[in-house]
C-alpha positions in Angstrom: 87.9 74.5 100.5 86.7 76.1 103.8 83.1 75.9 104.7 81.2 78.9 103.5 79.8 79.3 107.0 83.2 80.6 108.0 82.4 83.8 106.2 79.5 83.9 103.9 80.4 87.2 102.3 79.1 86.6 98.8 82.3 87.1 96.8 84.6 84.4 98.2 85.6 83.1 94.8 86.9 86.5 93.6 88.9 87.1 96.7 90.5 83.6 96.6 91.2 84.0 92.9 93.3 87.0 93.8 95.4 84.9 96.1 95.7 82.2 93.4 97.2 84.6 90.9 100.2 85.0 93.2 100.4 81.4 94.4 102.9 80.4 91.7 105.8 82.6 92.7 105.7 83.0 96.4 105.0 81.1 99.7 101.5 81.2 101.2 102.8 83.2 104.2 104.0 85.9 101.8 101.1 86.2 99.4 98.8 86.2 102.3 100.1 89.6 103.4 99.8 91.0 99.8 96.2 89.9 99.4 95.1 91.0 102.9 96.7 94.4 102.4 94.9 94.9 99.2 91.6 93.8 100.7 91.9 96.5 103.3 92.9 99.1 100.7 90.1 98.2 98.4 87.5 98.2 101.2 88.4 101.7 102.6 88.5 103.0 99.0 85.0 101.7 98.3 83.6 103.2 101.4 85.4 106.5 100.7 84.1 106.6 97.1 80.5 106.0 98.2 80.6 108.9 100.6 82.5 111.0 98.1 79.8 110.6 95.5 77.2 111.4 98.1 78.9 114.6 98.9 79.4 115.4 95.3 75.7 115.1 94.6 74.9 117.4 97.5 76.8 120.1 95.6 78.2 121.9 98.7 81.8 121.4 97.8 82.6 119.2 100.9 83.8 116.1 99.0 87.4 116.8 99.9 86.7 117.8 103.5 88.3 115.1 105.7 86.0 115.9 108.6 83.0 114.8 106.5 84.4 111.3 106.4 86.0 111.0 109.9 82.7 112.1 111.5 81.1 108.9 110.0 84.0 106.6 110.8 85.2 106.5 107.2 88.9 106.7 106.5 89.8 109.6 104.2 91.6 108.5 101.1 93.7 111.3 99.6 94.2 112.1 95.9 96.8 109.7 94.5 95.8 106.9 96.9 92.3 106.2 95.5 91.7 102.9 94.0 90.7 104.3 90.6 94.2 105.8 90.3 95.8 102.6 91.5 93.8 100.6 89.0 94.8 102.9 86.2 98.5 102.0 86.9 97.9 98.3 87.5 100.0 97.2 84.5 102.9 99.6 84.8 106.3 98.6 86.2 105.9 101.0 89.1 102.6 99.5 90.4 104.4 98.3 93.6 105.6 101.8 94.4 102.2 103.2 93.6 100.6 100.9 96.2 103.3 101.6 98.8 102.9 105.4 98.3 99.1 105.0 98.6 99.5 103.2 101.9 101.8 105.9 103.3 99.4 108.7 102.1 96.5 107.0 103.8 98.4 106.6 107.1 99.4 110.3 106.9 95.8 111.4 106.6 94.4 108.9 109.2 96.4 109.0 112.4 94.8 105.8 113.7 96.5 103.9 110.9 100.1 105.2 111.5 102.7 102.5 111.0 100.0 99.9 110.5 99.5 99.4 106.8 101.9 97.1 104.8 104.3 99.0 102.5 106.4 96.3 100.8 104.6 95.9 97.5 107.7 97.4 95.6 110.0 94.6 96.7 111.8 92.9 93.8 110.7 89.4 94.5 107.0 90.4 94.1 106.1 89.8 90.4 104.7 93.2 89.2 102.7 91.6 86.4 101.0 89.2 88.7 100.4 92.1 91.2 98.7 94.1 88.4 96.5 91.1 87.7 95.5 91.0 91.4 94.7 94.7 91.3 92.4 94.0 88.2 90.6 91.3 90.1 90.0 93.6 93.1 88.8 96.4 90.8 85.9 94.2 89.7 84.9 93.5 93.3 82.7 96.1 95.0 82.8 95.1 98.6 80.1 97.6 99.8 77.6 96.1 97.4 77.6 92.9 99.4 76.3 94.5 102.5 76.8 97.6 104.6 77.4 95.8 107.9 80.4 97.1 109.8 82.0 93.6 110.1 82.2 93.1 106.3 86.0 93.7 106.4 86.5 91.3 109.3 84.4 88.7 107.6 86.5 89.0 104.4 89.7 88.7 106.5 88.2 85.7 108.3 87.4 83.8 105.1 90.9 84.5 103.6 92.7 83.5 106.8 90.8 80.2 106.9 91.9 79.5 103.3 95.5 80.5 104.0 95.5 78.3 107.1 94.7 75.3 104.9 97.6 76.3 102.6 100.1 76.7 105.4 99.0 73.6 107.2 99.4 73.4 111.0 101.2 76.7 111.1 97.9 78.4 110.0 96.4 77.5 113.4 98.8 80.0 114.9 96.9 83.0 113.6 93.4 81.7 112.7 90.7 80.7 115.2 87.6 79.2 113.4 84.5 81.4 113.8 82.5 78.4 115.2 85.0 78.4 118.1 84.7 82.1 118.6 80.9 81.9 118.7 81.1 79.1 121.3 83.4 81.2 123.5 81.0 84.2 123.2 78.0 82.0 124.1 79.9 80.8 127.2 81.0 84.3 128.2 77.6 85.9 127.7 79.0 89.4 127.4 75.9 91.4 128.3 77.9 94.0 130.1 81.5 94.9 131.0 84.7 94.9 128.9 85.5 92.3 126.2 89.2 91.7 126.1 90.9 89.7 123.3 94.7 90.0 123.5 95.1 88.4 120.0 92.2 90.0 118.2 93.3 89.6 114.6 90.3 90.6 112.5 88.2 91.4 115.5 85.9 88.4 115.3 85.5 88.1 119.1 84.2 91.7 119.2 81.9 91.3 116.2 80.4 88.0 117.7 80.0 89.7 121.1 78.0 92.6 119.5 75.8 90.1 117.7 75.2 88.1 120.8 74.1 91.2 122.7 71.8 92.3 119.9 70.3 88.9 119.4 69.5 88.7 123.1 67.9 92.1 123.2 70.7 93.5 125.3 72.2 97.0 125.3 75.4 97.1 123.3 76.4 100.3 125.1 76.9 98.3 128.3 79.6 96.3 126.7 82.9 97.7 125.4 
């Protein structure tokens, strides 16, 4: 198991259990993409739902106004793509199609995500019963309850990538850089000002660590970009 220091996010076991559900019928390099895709979908759904309930309680009728979400950096999740609707269809034969359609709908409403989200959950080789079990596991994980830090998604990715790296052996090193190495690089660079460039940013760990470095040294985060 990877050291918890890699990403102490508070719900590592649930996340890894989701991966283990699929482990039996596909290679690590394949189920990695399934799990990471669902992590992202669940995270943005949780953030959307929290804001949706807030707007609903205000009673002004703005809960379906996309601008209310975009203005706060929250991805808008349209009807049909929300996690509650996906969870309700977890154990139906078309769950793969439901998730693919949800990804497409989210991309359509959020231009920044165009052609980025995975849309191959309906492929025949992906066991739909197991996929439904994974959806159930994620339904019971409320990511935003484990902290409202902006890097919670990146930290979740980081943990899972470290675990997948172990499963894939040496090939895992091709896509995962341990967070201790990233922190060391940031300490050497001392990014108090200027532009931070990471050509292989992955989950964005270099940017998160750079922001933390500046804040911990009482710097001005606006001077680094």
